[in-house]
C-alpha positions in Angstrom: 44.7 140.7 93.8 41.2 140.4 91.6 38.1 140.2 93.0 34.9 137.3 93.1 32.0 138.5 90.8 28.9 138.0 92.4 28.7 134.8 90.7 31.0 133.4 91.9 30.6 134.7 95.8 27.1 133.0 95.5 28.5 129.6 94.7 30.9 130.1 97.4 28.0 131.0 99.6 26.0 127.8 98.3 29.2 125.6 99.1 29.2 126.8 102.6 25.5 126.4 102.9 25.6 122.9 101.7 28.7 122.0 103.7 27.3 123.2 107.4 23.9 121.3 106.6 22.4 124.9 106.5 19.0 124.1 104.7 17.7 127.5 105.3 20.9 128.8 103.9 20.3 126.7 100.9 16.8 127.7 100.7 18.2 130.9 100.3 21.1 130.8 98.4 19.7 128.7 95.2 17.3 131.5 94.1 20.0 134.0 94.8 22.2 132.1 92.3 19.7 132.4 90.1 19.2 136.1 90.6 23.3 136.5 89.4 22.4 134.5 86.0 23.7 131.0 86.9 21.9 128.2 85.0 20.2 125.6 86.8 23.1 123.2 85.5 26.0 125.3 87.1 24.5 125.4 90.4 23.5 121.6 90.4 27.3 121.2 89.4 28.0 123.3 92.6 25.7 121.5 94.6 27.2 118.1 93.3 30.7 119.0 93.9 29.7 120.7 97.4 28.2 117.1 98.5 31.5 115.1 97.4 33.6 117.4 99.2 31.1 117.1 102.2 31.3 113.3 102.0 34.7 112.6 102.0 35.3 113.5 105.6 32.1 112.0 106.9 33.0 108.8 104.9 36.1 108.6 106.8 34.7 109.1 109.8 32.2 106.4 109.6 35.1 104.1 108.5 37.1 105.1 111.5 33.9 104.5 113.8 33.0 100.9 112.3 36.7 100.3 112.8 36.3 101.1 116.4 33.4 99.2 116.8 34.2 96.0 115.0 37.6 96.3 117.4 35.6 96.4 120.6 33.3 93.9 119.9 36.2 91.4 119.4 37.7 92.5 122.8 
């Protein structure tokens, strides 16, 4: 089994920080990602991917909330 590089680990950590809405974690892991040699462009791409992954279930919850709300207001 291959091991993750420090760059890959930092990208995972950054994604987890974004997924968990941890401001302190994001503030810590962006500089750490730079220290591993990741460019700002690579970090921004990782941030955008993490946000998109997080957004899908959040949007699904909002859709369910609105559907439930609309159903109860019609009753």
